[in-house]
py3Dmol code that shows the C-alpha trace and the ligand (Angstrom):
import py3Dmol

protein = """\
ATOM      1  CA  UNK A   1      94.482 185.293  48.386  1.00  0.00           C
ATOM      2  CA  UNK A   2      95.801 186.754  45.251  1.00  0.00           C
ATOM      3  CA  UNK A   3      93.406 189.643  44.059  1.00  0.00           C
ATOM      4  CA  UNK A   4      93.244 191.460  40.930  1.00  0.00           C
ATOM      5  CA  UNK A   5      92.242 195.057  40.642  1.00  0.00           C
ATOM      6  CA  UNK A   6      90.993 196.679  37.498  1.00  0.00           C
ATOM      7  CA  UNK A   7      89.691 200.395  36.613  1.00  0.00           C
ATOM      8  CA  UNK A   8      87.310 200.485  33.444  1.00  0.00           C
ATOM      9  CA  UNK A   9      85.292 202.983  31.558  1.00  0.00           C
ATOM     10  CA  UNK A  10      85.800 206.781  31.543  1.00  0.00           C
ATOM     11  CA  UNK A  11      88.275 207.559  34.499  1.00  0.00           C
ATOM     12  CA  UNK A  12      87.195 209.993  37.269  1.00  0.00           C
ATOM     13  CA  UNK A  13      88.800 211.478  40.285  1.00  0.00           C
ATOM     14  CA  UNK A  14      89.119 208.920  43.212  1.00  0.00           C
ATOM     15  CA  UNK A  15      90.052 205.769  41.451  1.00  0.00           C
ATOM     16  CA  UNK A  16      93.702 205.699  42.794  1.00  0.00           C
ATOM     17  CA  UNK A  17      92.084 206.454  46.435  1.00  0.00           C
ATOM     18  CA  UNK A  18      89.995 203.094  46.005  1.00  0.00           C
ATOM     19  CA  UNK A  19      93.059 201.406  44.715  1.00  0.00           C
ATOM     20  CA  UNK A  20      95.183 202.667  47.794  1.00  0.00           C
ATOM     21  CA  UNK A  21      92.412 201.711  50.255  1.00  0.00           C
ATOM     22  CA  UNK A  22      91.874 198.145  48.737  1.00  0.00           C
ATOM     23  CA  UNK A  23      95.689 197.253  48.905  1.00  0.00           C
ATOM     24  CA  UNK A  24      96.348 198.988  52.371  1.00  0.00           C
ATOM     25  CA  UNK A  25      93.552 197.096  54.124  1.00  0.00           C
ATOM     26  CA  UNK A  26      94.026 193.972  51.902  1.00  0.00           C
ATOM     27  CA  UNK A  27      97.566 193.669  52.505  1.00  0.00           C
ATOM     28  CA  UNK A  28      98.088 195.216  55.863  1.00  0.00           C
ATOM     29  CA  UNK A  29      95.002 193.715  57.666  1.00  0.00           C
ATOM     30  CA  UNK A  30      94.396 190.383  55.800  1.00  0.00           C
ATOM     31  CA  UNK A  31      97.700 189.563  54.346  1.00  0.00           C
ATOM     32  CA  UNK A  32      96.340 189.266  50.922  1.00  0.00           C
ATOM     33  CA  UNK A  33      98.521 190.001  47.637  1.00  0.00           C
ATOM     34  CA  UNK A  34      97.393 191.950  44.662  1.00  0.00           C
ATOM     35  CA  UNK A  35      98.085 192.673  41.092  1.00  0.00           C
ATOM     36  CA  UNK A  36      96.705 195.416  38.866  1.00  0.00           C
ATOM     37  CA  UNK A  37      95.063 194.771  35.458  1.00  0.00           C
ATOM     38  CA  UNK A  38      96.005 197.403  32.998  1.00  0.00           C
ATOM     39  CA  UNK A  39      93.252 199.343  31.082  1.00  0.00           C
ATOM     40  CA  UNK A  40      90.073 198.049  32.292  1.00  0.00           C
ATOM     41  CA  UNK A  41      88.778 194.740  30.986  1.00  0.00           C
ATOM     42  CA  UNK A  42      91.712 195.030  28.382  1.00  0.00           C
ATOM     43  CA  UNK A  43      93.935 193.729  31.117  1.00  0.00           C
ATOM     44  CA  UNK A  44      92.419 190.232  32.045  1.00  0.00           C
ATOM     45  CA  UNK A  45      91.510 189.981  28.396  1.00  0.00           C
ATOM     46  CA  UNK A  46      95.030 190.074  27.184  1.00  0.00           C
ATOM     47  CA  UNK A  47      96.761 189.040  30.539  1.00  0.00           C
ATOM     48  CA  UNK A  48      98.257 192.412  30.779  1.00  0.00           C
ATOM     49  CA  UNK A  49      99.098 192.975  34.526  1.00  0.00           C
ATOM     50  CA  UNK A  50     101.263 194.936  36.852  1.00  0.00           C
ATOM     51  CA  UNK A  51     102.501 194.191  40.380  1.00  0.00           C
ATOM     52  CA  UNK A  52     100.482 196.166  43.150  1.00  0.00           C
ATOM     53  CA  UNK A  53     101.500 196.466  46.757  1.00  0.00           C
ATOM     54  CA  UNK A  54     101.651 199.046  49.376  1.00  0.00           C
ATOM     55  CA  UNK A  55     104.698 200.657  48.218  1.00  0.00           C
ATOM     56  CA  UNK A  56     103.178 200.936  44.649  1.00  0.00           C
ATOM     57  CA  UNK A  57     100.197 202.801  46.290  1.00  0.00           C
ATOM     58  CA  UNK A  58     101.907 205.441  48.391  1.00  0.00           C
ATOM     59  CA  UNK A  59     101.249 208.978  47.672  1.00  0.00           C
ATOM     60  CA  UNK A  60      98.238 208.264  45.233  1.00  0.00           C
ATOM     61  CA  UNK A  61      95.428 209.274  47.330  1.00  0.00           C
ATOM     62  CA  UNK A  62      94.883 212.885  46.023  1.00  0.00           C
ATOM     63  CA  UNK A  63      96.169 212.040  42.462  1.00  0.00           C
ATOM     64  CA  UNK A  64      93.471 212.023  39.529  1.00  0.00           C
ATOM     65  CA  UNK A  65      93.163 209.560  36.840  1.00  0.00           C
ATOM     66  CA  UNK A  66      94.158 205.845  37.602  1.00  0.00           C
ATOM     67  CA  UNK A  67      97.612 204.375  37.974  1.00  0.00           C
ATOM     68  CA  UNK A  68      96.149 201.183  36.255  1.00  0.00           C
ATOM     69  CA  UNK A  69      94.970 202.876  33.099  1.00  0.00           C
ATOM     70  CA  UNK A  70      91.446 202.539  31.810  1.00  0.00           C
ATOM     71  CA  UNK A  71      89.611 201.688  28.604  1.00  0.00           C
ATOM     72  CA  UNK A  72      86.131 200.993  27.357  1.00  0.00           C
ATOM     73  CA  UNK A  73      87.090 197.490  26.229  1.00  0.00           C
ATOM     74  CA  UNK A  74      84.052 195.027  26.349  1.00  0.00           C
ATOM     75  CA  UNK A  75      85.163 191.401  26.629  1.00  0.00           C
ATOM     76  CA  UNK A  76      81.505 190.282  25.357  1.00  0.00           C
ATOM     77  CA  UNK A  77      82.517 192.203  22.160  1.00  0.00           C
ATOM     78  CA  UNK A  78      85.690 190.323  21.441  1.00  0.00           C
ATOM     79  CA  UNK A  79      86.008 186.816  19.983  1.00  0.00           C
ATOM     80  CA  UNK A  80      85.939 184.318  22.924  1.00  0.00           C
ATOM     81  CA  UNK A  81      86.558 187.355  25.254  1.00  0.00           C
ATOM     82  CA  UNK A  82      84.760 185.825  28.425  1.00  0.00           C
ATOM     83  CA  UNK A  83      86.931 182.539  27.987  1.00  0.00           C
ATOM     84  CA  UNK A  84      90.253 184.369  27.384  1.00  0.00           C
ATOM     85  CA  UNK A  85      89.482 186.462  30.584  1.00  0.00           C
ATOM     86  CA  UNK A  86      88.914 183.307  32.698  1.00  0.00           C
ATOM     87  CA  UNK A  87      91.913 181.438  31.146  1.00  0.00           C
ATOM     88  CA  UNK A  88      94.130 184.755  31.926  1.00  0.00           C
ATOM     89  CA  UNK A  89      92.939 184.823  35.522  1.00  0.00           C
ATOM     90  CA  UNK A  90      93.433 181.135  36.125  1.00  0.00           C
ATOM     91  CA  UNK A  91      97.206 181.422  34.641  1.00  0.00           C
ATOM     92  CA  UNK A  92      97.861 184.289  36.798  1.00  0.00           C
ATOM     93  CA  UNK A  93      96.499 182.404  39.773  1.00  0.00           C
ATOM     94  CA  UNK A  94      93.931 185.052  40.829  1.00  0.00           C
ATOM     95  CA  UNK A  95      91.405 184.090  43.324  1.00  0.00           C
ATOM     96  CA  UNK A  96      89.115 187.147  42.981  1.00  0.00           C
ATOM     97  CA  UNK A  97      88.862 190.388  41.271  1.00  0.00           C
ATOM     98  CA  UNK A  98      87.717 193.808  42.363  1.00  0.00           C
ATOM     99  CA  UNK A  99      86.307 195.908  39.216  1.00  0.00           C
ATOM    100  CA  UNK A 100      86.025 199.557  39.604  1.00  0.00           C
ATOM    101  CA  UNK A 101      83.725 200.950  37.129  1.00  0.00           C
ATOM    102  CA  UNK A 102      80.408 202.450  35.932  1.00  0.00           C
ATOM    103  CA  UNK A 103      77.365 201.002  34.248  1.00  0.00           C
ATOM    104  CA  UNK A 104      79.274 199.233  31.441  1.00  0.00           C
ATOM    105  CA  UNK A 105      82.326 197.829  33.448  1.00  0.00           C
ATOM    106  CA  UNK A 106      80.170 196.657  36.234  1.00  0.00           C
ATOM    107  CA  UNK A 107      77.689 195.106  33.546  1.00  0.00           C
ATOM    108  CA  UNK A 108      80.599 193.036  32.248  1.00  0.00           C
ATOM    109  CA  UNK A 109      81.413 192.030  36.070  1.00  0.00           C
ATOM    110  CA  UNK A 110      77.910 191.024  36.688  1.00  0.00           C
ATOM    111  CA  UNK A 111      77.708 188.826  33.556  1.00  0.00           C
ATOM    112  CA  UNK A 112      80.973 187.245  34.430  1.00  0.00           C
ATOM    113  CA  UNK A 113      79.832 186.749  38.064  1.00  0.00           C
ATOM    114  CA  UNK A 114      76.755 184.918  36.759  1.00  0.00           C
ATOM    115  CA  UNK A 115      79.025 182.673  34.692  1.00  0.00           C
ATOM    116  CA  UNK A 116      81.029 181.737  37.967  1.00  0.00           C
ATOM    117  CA  UNK A 117      83.834 184.398  38.138  1.00  0.00           C
ATOM    118  CA  UNK A 118      84.432 185.605  41.884  1.00  0.00           C
ATOM    119  CA  UNK A 119      84.158 189.273  41.340  1.00  0.00           C
ATOM    120  CA  UNK A 120      83.120 192.443  43.727  1.00  0.00           C
ATOM    121  CA  UNK A 121      82.301 195.812  42.166  1.00  0.00           C
ATOM    122  CA  UNK A 122      82.847 199.442  43.101  1.00  0.00           C
ATOM    123  CA  UNK A 123      80.830 202.275  41.631  1.00  0.00           C
ATOM    124  CA  UNK A 124      82.688 205.173  39.929  1.00  0.00           C
ATOM    125  CA  UNK A 125      81.627 207.829  37.351  1.00  0.00           C
ATOM    126  CA  UNK A 126      81.083 211.494  37.377  1.00  0.00           C
ATOM    127  CA  UNK A 127      77.638 210.901  35.814  1.00  0.00           C
ATOM    128  CA  UNK A 128      76.255 209.529  39.083  1.00  0.00           C
ATOM    129  CA  UNK A 129      73.750 207.350  37.230  1.00  0.00           C
ATOM    130  CA  UNK A 130      74.057 204.092  38.932  1.00  0.00           C
ATOM    131  CA  UNK A 131      70.727 203.472  40.624  1.00  0.00           C
ATOM    132  CA  UNK A 132      71.839 201.468  43.704  1.00  0.00           C
ATOM    133  CA  UNK A 133      74.044 203.778  45.401  1.00  0.00           C
ATOM    134  CA  UNK A 134      73.181 207.412  46.668  1.00  0.00           C
ATOM    135  CA  UNK A 135      76.359 208.748  44.991  1.00  0.00           C
ATOM    136  CA  UNK A 136      79.393 207.537  42.864  1.00  0.00           C
ATOM    137  CA  UNK A 137      82.706 209.015  43.661  1.00  0.00           C
ATOM    138  CA  UNK A 138      83.983 211.573  40.950  1.00  0.00           C
ATOM    139  CA  UNK A 139      80.596 213.091  40.785  1.00  0.00           C
ATOM    140  CA  UNK A 140      81.326 215.784  43.632  1.00  0.00           C
ATOM    141  CA  UNK A 141      84.517 216.702  41.878  1.00  0.00           C
ATOM    142  CA  UNK A 142      82.828 217.219  38.638  1.00  0.00           C
ATOM    143  CA  UNK A 143      79.970 219.246  40.064  1.00  0.00           C
ATOM    144  CA  UNK A 144      82.570 221.493  41.914  1.00  0.00           C
ATOM    145  CA  UNK A 145      84.554 222.134  38.475  1.00  0.00           C
ATOM    146  CA  UNK A 146      81.368 222.921  36.598  1.00  0.00           C
ATOM    147  CA  UNK A 147      80.275 225.275  39.388  1.00  0.00           C
ATOM    148  CA  UNK A 148      83.569 227.122  39.464  1.00  0.00           C
ATOM    149  CA  UNK A 149      83.106 227.489  35.634  1.00  0.00           C
ATOM    150  CA  UNK A 150      79.623 228.789  35.975  1.00  0.00           C
ATOM    151  CA  UNK A 151      80.955 231.348  38.689  1.00  0.00           C
ATOM    152  CA  UNK A 152      83.593 232.691  36.385  1.00  0.00           C
ATOM    153  CA  UNK A 153      81.073 232.739  33.365  1.00  0.00           C
ATOM    154  CA  UNK A 154      78.803 235.059  35.239  1.00  0.00           C
ATOM    155  CA  UNK A 155      81.432 237.797  35.564  1.00  0.00           C
ATOM    156  CA  UNK A 156      82.390 237.764  31.959  1.00  0.00           C
ATOM    157  CA  UNK A 157      78.968 237.602  30.710  1.00  0.00           C
ATOM    158  CA  UNK A 158      77.985 240.737  32.628  1.00  0.00           C
ATOM    159  CA  UNK A 159      80.862 242.670  31.134  1.00  0.00           C
ATOM    160  CA  UNK A 160      79.927 241.963  27.757  1.00  0.00           C
ATOM    161  CA  UNK A 161      76.062 241.612  28.041  1.00  0.00           C
ATOM    162  CA  UNK A 162      76.038 238.222  26.441  1.00  0.00           C
ATOM    163  CA  UNK A 163      74.467 234.776  26.844  1.00  0.00           C
ATOM    164  CA  UNK A 164      77.079 232.232  27.855  1.00  0.00           C
ATOM    165  CA  UNK A 165      76.184 228.432  27.391  1.00  0.00           C
ATOM    166  CA  UNK A 166      78.096 225.912  29.508  1.00  0.00           C
ATOM    167  CA  UNK A 167      78.002 222.309  28.202  1.00  0.00           C
ATOM    168  CA  UNK A 168      78.558 219.760  31.020  1.00  0.00           C
ATOM    169  CA  UNK A 169      78.909 215.881  30.902  1.00  0.00           C
ATOM    170  CA  UNK A 170      76.522 213.116  32.297  1.00  0.00           C
ATOM    171  CA  UNK A 171      75.631 211.093  29.289  1.00  0.00           C
ATOM    172  CA  UNK A 172      71.899 210.328  29.642  1.00  0.00           C
ATOM    173  CA  UNK A 173      71.349 211.692  33.214  1.00  0.00           C
ATOM    174  CA  UNK A 174      71.334 215.293  34.237  1.00  0.00           C
ATOM    175  CA  UNK A 175      72.873 215.152  37.545  1.00  0.00           C
ATOM    176  CA  UNK A 176      75.902 217.247  36.941  1.00  0.00           C
ATOM    177  CA  UNK A 177      73.991 220.036  35.146  1.00  0.00           C
ATOM    178  CA  UNK A 178      71.381 220.036  37.787  1.00  0.00           C
ATOM    179  CA  UNK A 179      73.618 220.190  40.874  1.00  0.00           C
ATOM    180  CA  UNK A 180      76.223 222.732  39.197  1.00  0.00           C
ATOM    181  CA  UNK A 181      73.343 224.805  37.632  1.00  0.00           C
ATOM    182  CA  UNK A 182      71.667 225.222  40.898  1.00  0.00           C
ATOM    183  CA  UNK A 183      74.925 225.697  42.963  1.00  0.00           C
ATOM    184  CA  UNK A 184      76.035 228.253  40.297  1.00  0.00           C
ATOM    185  CA  UNK A 185      72.921 230.250  39.916  1.00  0.00           C
ATOM    186  CA  UNK A 186      72.132 229.268  36.233  1.00  0.00           C
ATOM    187  CA  UNK A 187      69.239 231.087  34.428  1.00  0.00           C
ATOM    188  CA  UNK A 188      68.397 227.865  32.571  1.00  0.00           C
ATOM    189  CA  UNK A 189      69.322 224.265  33.102  1.00  0.00           C
ATOM    190  CA  UNK A 190      68.545 221.594  30.583  1.00  0.00           C
ATOM    191  CA  UNK A 191      68.679 217.932  31.255  1.00  0.00           C
ATOM    192  CA  UNK A 192      68.263 214.698  29.211  1.00  0.00           C
ATOM    193  CA  UNK A 193      65.263 213.786  31.436  1.00  0.00           C
ATOM    194  CA  UNK A 194      63.140 216.713  30.363  1.00  0.00           C
ATOM    195  CA  UNK A 195      63.133 217.514  26.776  1.00  0.00           C
ATOM    196  CA  UNK A 196      63.347 221.140  26.144  1.00  0.00           C
ATOM    197  CA  UNK A 197      61.438 223.672  24.237  1.00  0.00           C
ATOM    198  CA  UNK A 198      63.964 226.041  22.395  1.00  0.00           C
ATOM    199  CA  UNK A 199      61.385 228.897  22.154  1.00  0.00           C
ATOM    200  CA  UNK A 200      61.035 228.897  26.038  1.00  0.00           C
ATOM    201  CA  UNK A 201      64.902 228.821  26.320  1.00  0.00           C
ATOM    202  CA  UNK A 202      65.032 231.929  24.054  1.00  0.00           C
ATOM    203  CA  UNK A 203      62.257 233.565  26.427  1.00  0.00           C
ATOM    204  CA  UNK A 204      64.272 232.724  29.356  1.00  0.00           C
ATOM    205  CA  UNK A 205      67.235 234.668  27.737  1.00  0.00           C
ATOM    206  CA  UNK A 206      65.100 237.625  27.012  1.00  0.00           C
ATOM    207  CA  UNK A 207      63.524 237.633  30.701  1.00  0.00           C
ATOM    208  CA  UNK A 208      67.248 237.458  32.275  1.00  0.00           C
ATOM    209  CA  UNK A 209      68.379 240.505  29.876  1.00  0.00           C
ATOM    210  CA  UNK A 210      65.284 242.374  31.031  1.00  0.00           C
ATOM    211  CA  UNK A 211      66.560 242.383  34.577  1.00  0.00           C
ATOM    212  CA  UNK A 212      69.968 243.952  33.328  1.00  0.00           C
ATOM    213  CA  UNK A 213      71.664 240.781  33.902  1.00  0.00           C
ATOM    214  CA  UNK A 214      73.207 238.321  31.511  1.00  0.00           C
ATOM    215  CA  UNK A 215      71.941 234.779  31.107  1.00  0.00           C
ATOM    216  CA  UNK A 216      73.872 231.645  31.838  1.00  0.00           C
ATOM    217  CA  UNK A 217      72.632 228.416  30.268  1.00  0.00           C
ATOM    218  CA  UNK A 218      73.778 225.144  31.515  1.00  0.00           C
ATOM    219  CA  UNK A 219      72.979 222.364  29.223  1.00  0.00           C
ATOM    220  CA  UNK A 220      73.722 218.661  29.757  1.00  0.00           C
ATOM    221  CA  UNK A 221      75.488 217.054  26.732  1.00  0.00           C
ATOM    222  CA  UNK A 222      72.724 214.340  26.494  1.00  0.00           C
ATOM    223  CA  UNK A 223      69.843 217.211  26.676  1.00  0.00           C
ATOM    224  CA  UNK A 224      67.277 216.888  23.910  1.00  0.00           C
ATOM    225  CA  UNK A 225      64.967 219.316  22.078  1.00  0.00           C
ATOM    226  CA  UNK A 226      61.155 218.694  21.868  1.00  0.00           C
ATOM    227  CA  UNK A 227      60.539 217.442  18.387  1.00  0.00           C
ATOM    228  CA  UNK A 228      60.589 220.261  15.815  1.00  0.00           C
ATOM    229  CA  UNK A 229      61.996 223.061  18.255  1.00  0.00           C
ATOM    230  CA  UNK A 230      65.650 222.678  17.355  1.00  0.00           C
ATOM    231  CA  UNK A 231      67.780 220.487  15.020  1.00  0.00           C
ATOM    232  CA  UNK A 232      70.885 218.797  16.724  1.00  0.00           C
ATOM    233  CA  UNK A 233      73.561 216.642  15.290  1.00  0.00           C
ATOM    234  CA  UNK A 234      74.019 212.742  14.860  1.00  0.00           C
ATOM    235  CA  UNK A 235      76.733 211.204  17.030  1.00  0.00           C
ATOM    236  CA  UNK A 236      78.836 208.012  16.558  1.00  0.00           C
ATOM    237  CA  UNK A 237      78.836 204.689  18.917  1.00  0.00           C
ATOM    238  CA  UNK A 238      81.584 203.350  21.343  1.00  0.00           C
ATOM    239  CA  UNK A 239      82.344 199.699  21.921  1.00  0.00           C
ATOM    240  CA  UNK A 240      79.366 199.398  24.404  1.00  0.00           C
ATOM    241  CA  UNK A 241      76.853 200.857  21.816  1.00  0.00           C
ATOM    242  CA  UNK A 242      76.625 204.290  23.449  1.00  0.00           C
ATOM    243  CA  UNK A 243      76.295 207.430  21.348  1.00  0.00           C
ATOM    244  CA  UNK A 244      79.299 209.921  21.759  1.00  0.00           C
ATOM    245  CA  UNK A 245      77.686 213.058  22.953  1.00  0.00           C
ATOM    246  CA  UNK A 246      79.116 216.558  22.645  1.00  0.00           C
ATOM    247  CA  UNK A 247      78.157 219.564  20.759  1.00  0.00           C
ATOM    248  CA  UNK A 248      74.771 220.675  21.792  1.00  0.00           C
ATOM    249  CA  UNK A 249      76.327 224.254  23.217  1.00  0.00           C
ATOM    250  CA  UNK A 250      77.597 225.118  19.733  1.00  0.00           C
ATOM    251  CA  UNK A 251      74.308 224.484  18.276  1.00  0.00           C
ATOM    252  CA  UNK A 252      72.733 226.808  21.032  1.00  0.00           C
ATOM    253  CA  UNK A 253      75.414 229.450  20.214  1.00  0.00           C
ATOM    254  CA  UNK A 254      74.284 229.776  16.611  1.00  0.00           C
ATOM    255  CA  UNK A 255      70.549 229.322  17.301  1.00  0.00           C
ATOM    256  CA  UNK A 256      70.373 231.829  20.007  1.00  0.00           C
ATOM    257  CA  UNK A 257      72.218 234.568  17.972  1.00  0.00           C
ATOM    258  CA  UNK A 258      69.910 233.818  14.892  1.00  0.00           C
ATOM    259  CA  UNK A 259      66.577 233.909  17.014  1.00  0.00           C
ATOM    260  CA  UNK A 260      67.418 236.514  19.421  1.00  0.00           C
ATOM    261  CA  UNK A 261      69.863 238.696  17.759  1.00  0.00           C
ATOM    262  CA  UNK A 262      71.903 238.385  21.296  1.00  0.00           C
ATOM    263  CA  UNK A 263      75.533 237.738  21.253  1.00  0.00           C
ATOM    264  CA  UNK A 264      76.384 234.181  22.527  1.00  0.00           C
ATOM    265  CA  UNK A 265      79.241 232.007  23.398  1.00  0.00           C
ATOM    266  CA  UNK A 266      79.680 228.394  24.012  1.00  0.00           C
ATOM    267  CA  UNK A 267      81.906 226.598  26.538  1.00  0.00           C
ATOM    268  CA  UNK A 268      82.295 222.943  26.575  1.00  0.00           C
ATOM    269  CA  UNK A 269      83.689 221.850  29.779  1.00  0.00           C
ATOM    270  CA  UNK A 270      84.528 218.161  28.595  1.00  0.00           C
ATOM    271  CA  UNK A 271      87.231 216.231  30.369  1.00  0.00           C
ATOM    272  CA  UNK A 272      88.227 218.997  32.656  1.00  0.00           C
ATOM    273  CA  UNK A 273      85.350 217.530  34.636  1.00  0.00           C
ATOM    274  CA  UNK A 274      87.136 214.248  35.074  1.00  0.00           C
ATOM    275  CA  UNK A 275      90.674 215.385  35.394  1.00  0.00           C
ATOM    276  CA  UNK A 276      92.819 216.411  38.508  1.00  0.00           C
ATOM    277  CA  UNK A 277      92.613 215.845  42.147  1.00  0.00           C
ATOM    278  CA  UNK A 278      89.326 214.314  43.833  1.00  0.00           C
ATOM    279  CA  UNK A 279      87.447 216.618  46.260  1.00  0.00           C
ATOM    280  CA  UNK A 280      87.517 215.707  49.854  1.00  0.00           C
ATOM    281  CA  UNK A 281      84.018 214.090  49.635  1.00  0.00           C
ATOM    282  CA  UNK A 282      85.147 212.052  46.671  1.00  0.00           C
ATOM    283  CA  UNK A 283      88.281 210.942  48.534  1.00  0.00           C
ATOM    284  CA  UNK A 284      86.480 210.031  51.570  1.00  0.00           C
ATOM    285  CA  UNK A 285      83.873 207.995  49.665  1.00  0.00           C
ATOM    286  CA  UNK A 286      86.337 206.402  47.418  1.00  0.00           C
ATOM    287  CA  UNK A 287      88.502 205.348  50.383  1.00  0.00           C
ATOM    288  CA  UNK A 288      85.375 203.773  52.228  1.00  0.00           C
ATOM    289  CA  UNK A 289      84.331 201.880  49.188  1.00  0.00           C
ATOM    290  CA  UNK A 290      87.804 200.399  48.707  1.00  0.00           C
ATOM    291  CA  UNK A 291      87.834 199.227  52.302  1.00  0.00           C
ATOM    292  CA  UNK A 292      84.318 197.695  52.149  1.00  0.00           C
ATOM    293  CA  UNK A 293      85.225 195.928  48.696  1.00  0.00           C
ATOM    294  CA  UNK A 294      88.042 194.195  50.160  1.00  0.00           C
ATOM    295  CA  UNK A 295      86.003 193.139  53.235  1.00  0.00           C
ATOM    296  CA  UNK A 296      83.694 191.580  50.715  1.00  0.00           C
ATOM    297  CA  UNK A 297      86.429 189.667  48.908  1.00  0.00           C
ATOM    298  CA  UNK A 298      87.926 188.549  52.132  1.00  0.00           C
ATOM    299  CA  UNK A 299      84.385 187.206  53.394  1.00  0.00           C
ATOM    300  CA  UNK A 300      83.967 185.455  49.963  1.00  0.00           C
ATOM    301  CA  UNK A 301      81.133 187.534  49.320  1.00  0.00           C
ATOM    302  CA  UNK A 302      80.979 187.795  45.633  1.00  0.00           C
ATOM    303  CA  UNK A 303      78.776 189.332  43.007  1.00  0.00           C
ATOM    304  CA  UNK A 304      78.061 192.312  45.020  1.00  0.00           C
ATOM    305  CA  UNK A 305      78.707 196.118  44.572  1.00  0.00           C
ATOM    306  CA  UNK A 306      79.637 198.383  47.380  1.00  0.00           C
ATOM    307  CA  UNK A 307      76.873 201.123  47.525  1.00  0.00           C
ATOM    308  CA  UNK A 308      76.629 204.321  49.861  1.00  0.00           C
ATOM    309  CA  UNK A 309      73.002 204.654  51.582  1.00  0.00           C
ATOM    310  CA  UNK A 310      73.116 207.785  53.608  1.00  0.00           C
ATOM    311  CA  UNK A 311      76.373 207.311  55.411  1.00  0.00           C
ATOM    312  CA  UNK A 312      76.311 203.726  55.392  1.00  0.00           C
ATOM    313  CA  UNK A 313      78.318 201.472  53.061  1.00  0.00           C
ATOM    314  CA  UNK A 314      76.059 198.406  52.001  1.00  0.00           C
ATOM    315  CA  UNK A 315      76.457 195.568  49.491  1.00  0.00           C
ATOM    316  CA  UNK A 316      73.948 195.148  46.765  1.00  0.00           C
ATOM    317  CA  UNK A 317      73.866 192.469  44.201  1.00  0.00           C
ATOM    318  CA  UNK A 318      75.686 193.498  40.796  1.00  0.00           C
ATOM    319  CA  UNK A 319      72.935 192.308  38.910  1.00  0.00           C
ATOM    320  CA  UNK A 320      70.557 194.636  40.527  1.00  0.00           C
ATOM    321  CA  UNK A 321      72.969 197.487  40.678  1.00  0.00           C
ATOM    322  CA  UNK A 322      73.485 197.613  37.026  1.00  0.00           C
ATOM    323  CA  UNK A 323      69.815 196.995  35.980  1.00  0.00           C
ATOM    324  CA  UNK A 324      68.748 200.620  35.433  1.00  0.00           C
ATOM    325  CA  UNK A 325      69.987 204.147  35.277  1.00  0.00           C
ATOM    326  CA  UNK A 326      69.516 206.526  38.005  1.00  0.00           C
ATOM    327  CA  UNK A 327      68.143 209.534  36.233  1.00  0.00           C
ATOM    328  CA  UNK A 328      66.932 213.021  37.794  1.00  0.00           C
ATOM    329  CA  UNK A 329      63.225 212.865  39.120  1.00  0.00           C
ATOM    330  CA  UNK A 330      60.751 215.185  37.901  1.00  0.00           C
ATOM    331  CA  UNK A 331      60.276 216.891  41.304  1.00  0.00           C
ATOM    332  CA  UNK A 332      64.043 217.679  41.525  1.00  0.00           C
ATOM    333  CA  UNK A 333      63.984 219.517  38.279  1.00  0.00           C
ATOM    334  CA  UNK A 334      60.774 221.433  39.407  1.00  0.00           C
ATOM    335  CA  UNK A 335      62.820 222.781  42.312  1.00  0.00           C
ATOM    336  CA  UNK A 336      65.545 223.942  39.911  1.00  0.00           C
ATOM    337  CA  UNK A 337      63.072 225.661  37.564  1.00  0.00           C
ATOM    338  CA  UNK A 338      61.884 228.283  40.077  1.00  0.00           C
ATOM    339  CA  UNK A 339      65.108 230.101  39.280  1.00  0.00           C
ATOM    340  CA  UNK A 340      64.895 230.083  35.638  1.00  0.00           C
ATOM    341  CA  UNK A 341      64.676 233.196  33.393  1.00  0.00           C
TER     342      UNK A 341
END
"""
ligand_1 = """\
16
F6P
O 80.700 208.335 31.637
C 81.390 209.481 31.893
C 81.730 210.277 30.814
O 82.546 211.263 31.080
C 80.320 210.943 30.120
O 79.802 211.843 31.084
C 80.711 211.289 28.830
O 79.495 211.356 27.994
C 81.566 210.142 28.319
O 82.198 209.653 29.529
C 82.933 210.728 27.507
O 83.504 209.647 27.146
P 84.981 209.822 26.429
O 85.932 210.039 27.584
O 85.213 208.613 25.825
O 84.901 210.852 25.495
"""
view = py3Dmol.view(width=600, height=400)
view.addModel(protein, "pdb")
view.setStyle({"model": 0}, {"cartoon": {"style": "trace"}})
view.addModel(ligand_1, "xyz")
view.setStyle({"model": 1}, {"stick": {}})
view.zoomTo()
view.show()
């Protein structure tokens, strides 16, 4: 078979590990041939591809980013997009496609499969918000980077008796904030799933100072205030119609100063959470996802996504995998709240 591979959406550590595993097993065990499509769905949409063989994937296991490039291109937002994808795949004699991506990239894969395209999905995202898999690769790396940041913020916060606010990614799910905040001993963790009362946040700040320690607030970029407690900014939309989030930590900085008189500083961790080398867990997970994705293609089992359940890798229908976001359940947030203030 001649198999195409693409990586779409926001990049994350572990993408290269998947590509390597797909090619190593696909070529070495099954004798298939591969091409890489450049920059997510832009590759099949425009016919932009590069050769991909075992030599091309040597040495990339620990490397962050993606050797294929990525984009948030949506073929369904382009004129004749899906037809162009089909025509370009046929012209390149592609028998099957492996799409490595999150909700948006795999949502396109699910639609194209429903229209007859032989595609297998691999779940990636630092946000960990895909409901059909216990974990996506990239998440563990992001959590470790955020946890290290919190550890560092604690020591400088204590020196200056300041409130330090850390804004982390995660879009509309609070997984990164919850895991890193608990691991780093944050005094307040705010997530999109639980609208916050800003007066309570200020009360937690004062309670922490009362113990002669300095507060660390971890706020997810998608966290929202209870109506009337804080004014936040409007955001622009991307090609999939999602709001571009960022900036809540700066609002906190100003408002905490104004309301408590305490010195406050914001840190926005941003793309540091997505860059650099994957953790051992993410390399392990990404590699196993790659091995199982190429098995599915080899068996002609299309329209599925590989998923982690416990330590087992299963296949789930793409349509089901992209139906709803996995958000933080109330009981997990309640556990974290024990440590607030
Ligand atoms: O989905 C991954 C993610 O990093 C989100 O956590 C974040 O909201 C978004 O992508 C940022 O996107 P961009 O890289 O386009 O700024």
